[in-house]
N, C-alpha and C positions, 0 to 999 in steps of 0.2 A: 504494500500500500504506500509506503514511503517512497518507493521507487517510482510509482505512477504519479504521485504529486510532483516529485522533482522533475520528471519527464515533461509534465504539463508546463511547469514553470520554465524549463529550458526551451520548450517549443515556443511559449509565449515571449520569452526574452529574445529568441531568434527572430520571430515574426516582427517584434517591435524594432529590433536592430535593423532588420531587412527593410522595413517600412521607412525608417529614418534614412537609410542609405539611398533608397529609391527617391525619396523626397529631395535629398541633396542633389542627386543626379539630375532630377527634373529641373530644379532651380538653376543648376549650372547650365543645362541646355538652354533654358529660357533666357538666362543672362547673356549667353553668347549670341543667341539669335537676336536679342534686343539691341545688342551693341554693334552688330554687323550692319553698317549703313549701306544704302544703295550706292552703287559705283557711280562716281562722278564722271560724266562724259569727258573725253579728252578734247582739248581745244577750247577756244574762246567763243561763247555764244554770239557775241557782237560780230566777230569776224565771220563766223560760219553762216549766220543768218543774213548778213549783208551780202556775202558771196552767193547765197541762195537767191536773193532778190536780183542781183546782177545777172545771174544765169537765167532766171525767169524772164527778165526783160529781153535778154538776147533771144530766148526761145520765141517770145511774142514777135519780136522784130523779124525773125526768120519765117514766121507764119507757122510755127510748130506748136499747135494747140496742145497736143499730147505732152510735149515737154513742159510747156507753161503750166498745165494742170498737174504735172507730176509732183509739184511742190505742195499740193493740197492733199490732205489725208483722204484716202479713198474709202470713205465710209458714209453711212446714212446720216450721221450727226454733224458732219462738217457744215458750218453755217456761213452764210454770206448776207450781209446787210448793206443795202444801198438803195437810194431813191425811195425811201419809205417802205421797202419790201424786204422780207426775209426769205431766203431760200435755204432749204436743208438738203444735204446730200451732195456728194461729189458729182453724181450723174446730172442732177438738176443744174448745178453750176456749170458743168461742161456744156450742157445743151444751151444754156443761156449765152455763154461766150461764143459758141459755134454760130448760133443764130444772129447774134448782135455784131460780132466782129470778124468772124472767119468764114463768111459766106463767099463761095467761089466768085471771082471777078470783082469783089468789093475791095477797094483800097483800104488799107489799115494804117492808122497813124503809128508813128514810132513811139515806143514807150521807154521812159526813164524813171528811176526812183531816186529821190533825193532826201536829205535830212534824216537818214535812217538812225534810229535810236533803239537800243535793245535793253530791256531790263529783265534779267533772269529772275524767275519767281521760285523755282525749285531746280533740282539738278536736271529735270527733263521738261520743264515748261518755261516759256519766256513770253514777255509782252513786248511788242514792237510797234513803234510809231514811225511814220515816214510820210512822204508826199509822192504822188505819182504825177507824171507830166506826159501828156500825149502831144506830139508835135507833127505838123505836116510842113516840111521845109523849115522855114524860120518861124512859122506861126504856131503858137500854142493853141491847140483845139480843145483841150480839157486838162484840168489839173485839180488836185485836192489832196487833203490829208486822208490817211487811213490808219487803222490799228489792226494788228494781227495778234492772235494768240497762237503760238507755235509750240509743237511738242516734239521732243527728241524721240524718234522711233528707229531703233537700231542705230545706224551710224549717220542718220540724217535728220534734219529738222523738217517738219511738215506743218502746214497751216491747218488748224482745226477751227479757226474762226477769223473772218475777215469783215471788217466794217469800213466801208469806203464812202467818203463824202466828196461832193464836187464843190469847188470854189464858186461863189456867187458870180454871175455873169456881169 
């Protein structure tokens, strides 16, 4: 009988010791997981996003709508606000640009971006303000400020929200 009581105590002590060890191991795993921060993208968001916009304008000026649209996130939540309207989805924005600016035989003004400013919000999100300028020869046909929210996806920044305004005439 004494042996049975001592065995029960030993088993209880073992279970208690095992439970404490498991709790310590769980806490250690949680602490390590909490301390491991997301990897910071290499490079400078200001430089990378400005380069994206320069490339985007070059695609526009070549008549490459696919290249121009490649900087927009290709999903249904990509948003574009302009002229009092909101469009959602990459395809809706692509269709808008194709119908408005990339109709065969239609002349397209030259695009340039100026005054580009980037404010990183997190390691993979940034807020960008700039101005667009469309020109035909020496004449400015349209211009205005815009804001973008861009997200780092893989090794590139992509536009998830674009709000473009036109300067008053």
